[in-house]
C-alpha positions as CSV (number, residue, x, y, z in Angstrom):
1,M,-9.4,13.7,20.7
2,S,-6.6,15.4,18.8
3,V,-6.2,14.9,15.1
4,P,-2.9,13.0,14.4
5,Q,-0.4,15.5,13.1
6,L,1.3,13.5,10.3
7,P,4.8,14.4,9.3
8,L,5.0,16.3,6.1
9,A,6.8,13.4,4.3
10,L,4.1,11.0,5.3
11,R,1.2,13.3,4.5
12,Y,2.5,14.5,1.2
13,P,5.0,11.9,-0.2
14,P,6.6,13.0,-3.5
15,D,4.9,10.2,-5.5
16,Q,1.4,11.5,-4.6
17,R,1.0,14.6,-6.7
18,L,-1.8,15.6,-9.1
19,D,0.5,15.3,-12.1
20,S,1.5,11.7,-11.2
21,Y,-2.1,10.5,-11.1
22,L,-2.6,8.4,-14.3
23,E,-5.7,7.9,-16.5
24,A,-7.7,10.7,-14.7
25,P,-11.2,11.3,-15.9
26,P,-11.5,14.4,-18.2
27,G,-11.3,17.6,-16.3
28,L,-10.6,16.0,-12.9
29,L,-7.0,17.3,-12.4
30,A,-8.0,20.8,-13.4
31,Q,-10.9,20.7,-11.0
32,L,-8.7,19.6,-8.2
33,D,-6.0,22.1,-9.0
34,A,-8.6,24.8,-8.8
35,L,-9.8,23.4,-5.5
36,A,-6.3,23.6,-4.1
37,R,-5.6,27.2,-5.3
38,S,-8.8,29.2,-4.8
39,P,-12.2,29.1,-3.1
40,A,-13.8,26.6,-5.5
41,G,-16.4,24.7,-3.4
42,W,-16.8,21.0,-2.6
43,V,-15.8,17.9,-4.5
44,Y,-16.8,14.3,-3.8
45,L,-14.7,11.5,-5.2
46,A,-16.2,8.0,-5.4
47,G,-14.3,4.8,-6.4
48,A,-13.4,1.3,-5.3
49,S,-10.3,0.4,-3.4
50,G,-7.3,1.0,-5.6
51,S,-8.8,3.8,-7.7
52,G,-6.5,6.4,-6.2
53,K,-8.7,8.3,-3.8
54,T,-6.1,8.7,-1.1
55,H,-3.5,9.6,-3.7
56,L,-5.7,12.5,-4.9
57,C,-6.6,13.6,-1.3
58,L,-2.9,13.9,-0.4
59,A,-2.1,15.4,-3.8
60,V,-4.7,18.2,-3.3
61,C,-3.4,18.9,0.2
62,A,0.1,19.2,-1.1
63,A,-1.0,21.5,-4.0
64,T,-2.9,23.6,-1.5
65,E,0.1,24.2,0.7
66,Q,2.3,24.8,-2.3
67,A,-0.1,27.6,-3.1
68,G,0.6,29.2,0.3
69,R,-2.7,28.0,1.8
70,R,-3.6,25.8,4.7
71,A,-4.7,22.2,4.2
72,G,-5.9,19.4,6.5
73,Y,-6.2,15.7,5.8
74,L,-8.2,13.2,7.9
75,P,-8.6,9.5,7.2
76,L,-12.0,8.9,8.7
77,A,-11.3,5.3,9.7
78,T,-9.1,6.8,12.5
79,A,-11.9,9.0,13.8
80,R,-14.9,6.7,13.8
81,G,-17.0,7.3,16.9
82,R,-15.4,10.6,17.8
83,L,-15.5,12.6,14.6
84,G,-16.7,15.8,16.1
85,E,-13.5,16.3,18.1
86,A,-11.3,15.4,15.1
87,L,-13.2,17.9,12.8
88,H,-13.0,20.6,15.4
89,A,-9.2,20.5,15.1
90,L,-9.4,21.1,11.4
91,E,-11.3,24.3,11.7
92,G,-9.7,27.3,9.9
93,N,-8.0,25.4,7.0
94,D,-8.5,26.6,3.5
95,L,-9.1,23.0,2.4
96,V,-10.0,19.9,4.3
97,A,-9.8,16.4,2.7
98,L,-11.9,13.8,4.4
99,D,-10.9,10.3,3.2
100,G,-13.1,7.2,3.6
101,L,-16.7,8.4,4.3
102,E,-17.8,4.8,4.3
103,H,-16.2,4.3,7.7
104,I,-18.6,6.7,9.5
105,A,-21.7,5.8,7.5
106,G,-24.4,4.7,9.9
107,Q,-22.8,6.3,12.9
108,V,-25.4,8.9,13.6
109,E,-23.3,11.1,16.0
110,D,-20.5,11.1,13.4
111,E,-22.9,12.0,10.6
112,V,-24.3,14.9,12.6
113,A,-20.8,16.1,13.4
114,L,-19.9,16.0,9.7
115,F,-23.1,17.8,8.7
116,D,-22.4,20.6,11.1
117,F,-18.7,20.8,10.0
118,H,-19.8,21.0,6.3
119,N,-22.1,23.9,7.1
120,R,-19.4,25.7,9.1
121,A,-16.9,25.2,6.3
122,R,-19.3,26.5,3.7
123,S,-19.9,29.6,5.8
124,A,-16.2,30.1,6.3
125,G,-15.4,29.7,2.6
126,S,-13.3,26.6,3.1
127,N,-13.0,24.0,0.3
128,L,-13.9,20.4,1.1
129,L,-12.7,17.2,-0.7
130,Y,-14.6,14.0,0.2
131,A,-13.6,10.5,-0.8
132,A,-15.7,7.4,-0.5
133,T,-16.3,4.0,-2.0
134,E,-19.8,5.0,-3.2
135,M,-21.8,8.0,-4.1
136,P,-23.8,9.6,-1.3
137,D,-27.1,7.9,-1.9
138,A,-25.4,4.4,-1.9
139,L,-23.2,4.9,1.1
140,G,-25.7,3.9,3.8
141,L,-25.9,7.3,5.5
142,Q,-28.7,7.7,8.0
143,L,-28.9,11.5,8.1
144,P,-31.0,12.8,5.1
145,D,-29.6,16.3,5.5
146,L,-26.0,15.0,5.2
147,R,-26.9,13.0,2.1
148,S,-28.4,16.2,0.7
149,R,-25.3,18.3,1.4
150,L,-22.9,15.7,-0.1
151,S,-25.1,15.4,-3.2
152,Q,-24.6,19.1,-3.8
153,C,-20.9,18.6,-4.2
154,I,-19.3,18.1,-7.6
155,R,-19.3,14.3,-7.8
156,I,-16.7,12.5,-9.8
157,G,-16.5,8.7,-10.2
158,L,-13.1,7.1,-10.4
159,A,-12.6,3.9,-12.4
160,T,-10.9,0.8,-11.0
161,V,-7.4,0.5,-12.4
162,D,-7.0,-2.5,-14.7
163,D,-3.9,-4.6,-15.3
164,A,-2.6,-2.2,-18.0
165,G,-3.2,0.7,-15.7
166,R,-1.4,-1.0,-12.7
167,R,1.6,-1.7,-15.0
168,G,1.6,2.0,-16.1
169,I,1.5,3.3,-12.5
170,L,4.2,0.9,-11.3
171,S,6.4,1.7,-14.2
172,A,6.0,5.4,-13.9
173,R,6.7,5.4,-10.1
174,A,9.8,3.1,-10.6
175,Q,11.1,5.4,-13.3
176,R,10.7,8.5,-11.1
177,R,12.7,6.8,-8.4
178,G,15.4,5.6,-10.8
179,L,14.5,2.0,-9.9
180,V,15.4,-0.6,-12.6
181,L,12.4,-3.0,-12.7
182,E,12.8,-5.7,-15.3
183,D,9.8,-6.6,-17.4
184,A,9.8,-10.2,-16.1
185,A,9.8,-8.9,-12.5
186,M,6.8,-6.6,-13.3
187,D,5.0,-9.6,-14.9
188,W,5.7,-11.7,-11.8
189,M,4.5,-9.0,-9.4
190,L,1.2,-8.5,-11.3
191,T,0.4,-12.3,-11.6
192,R,1.8,-13.7,-8.3
193,T,1.4,-11.0,-5.6
194,G,-2.2,-9.9,-6.1
195,R,-3.8,-7.0,-8.0
196,D,-4.5,-4.6,-5.1
197,L,-2.8,-1.4,-6.2
198,G,-2.0,-0.2,-2.7
199,S,-0.3,-3.5,-1.8
200,L,1.7,-3.4,-5.1
201,L,2.9,0.2,-4.4
202,Q,4.0,-0.8,-0.9
203,L,5.9,-3.7,-2.4
204,L,7.5,-1.3,-4.9
205,D,8.6,0.9,-2.0
206,K,10.2,-2.1,-0.3
207,L,11.9,-3.1,-3.5
208,D,13.3,0.4,-3.9
209,R,14.8,0.3,-0.5
210,E,16.2,-3.2,-0.8
211,S,17.6,-2.7,-4.3
212,L,19.3,0.5,-3.2
213,A,20.9,-1.2,-0.2
214,A,22.0,-4.2,-2.3
215,Q,22.9,-2.2,-5.4
216,R,20.9,-4.6,-7.5
217,R,18.4,-4.5,-10.3
218,V,15.0,-5.9,-9.5
219,T,14.9,-9.3,-11.2
220,V,12.5,-12.1,-10.5
221,P,15.0,-13.9,-8.2
222,F,15.7,-10.7,-6.3
223,L,12.0,-10.0,-6.1
224,K,11.3,-13.5,-4.6
225,Q,14.1,-12.9,-2.0
226,V,12.6,-9.6,-0.9
227,I,9.1,-11.1,-0.6
228,A,10.4,-14.1,1.4
229,R,11.9,-11.8,4.1
230,P,9.7,-10.9,7.1
C-alpha cells in the first residue's frame, strides 16, 4: 500500500501553524519547534477530540519543511490493518507525525509494525510525533514493548477547548482571513451548531468561501442560509 501523497495545501494549510495554536500548555510550542528544527527525540500528544492534535501534527510538519528538512504525516485511521506498508513509505524523513494511535490499538500486526518502525527511526536519528486520545497505558495497546517505547516519549496532555477557547480560535482564524464575523453570528454558531471544534472550523471555511462569493458580512441570517444549503 502506498501512503497517500497529500497536496501541500492540504497537508499544511496556512491556518495550521505553531503560532496559531491558542492556549498551548507551557513549553509545548518551544518543544515542538525544537522537534521540527533539530534531532530532538520523540513527543507524544494526548487529548480528546477538538484539542488540536491534528493542527499540531500538521504545524510541526510545516515547520520541519520550512527548516529545510523532510517531514511525513500519516493519519493512522487510513492505514489500519496495513500499517507496515504505510510506515515503510515514510522511511528516511527527518520527522514523522503519526496521528490517531487509537485507531490501531489492539491490531497486533499494526502494533508490531509500529514498534519496529519506532526502533528504526530511533536508530536513524529521526524525530517522531505521536498523537492519540489517551496516554499509552490507557490506549488499549496489546504489545507491552510498544507501550514501553511510547512511554519513553516526552508526553504532553492537551486540554479540551472550552466555549471561550472555541470563540477565541474562531475569532483569530476569521481575523487572519479578513472574514467579518458578527458577534451575534458567533453566538449563534456556538449555541446552535454544536461544540465540536473541527466541525466549527469546517463551517468557518464554508462561510469564508460563501461570504467572499456573495460579498457579504457573516450575519445570523446569512449564516442560516449557508447552513441550509446542501
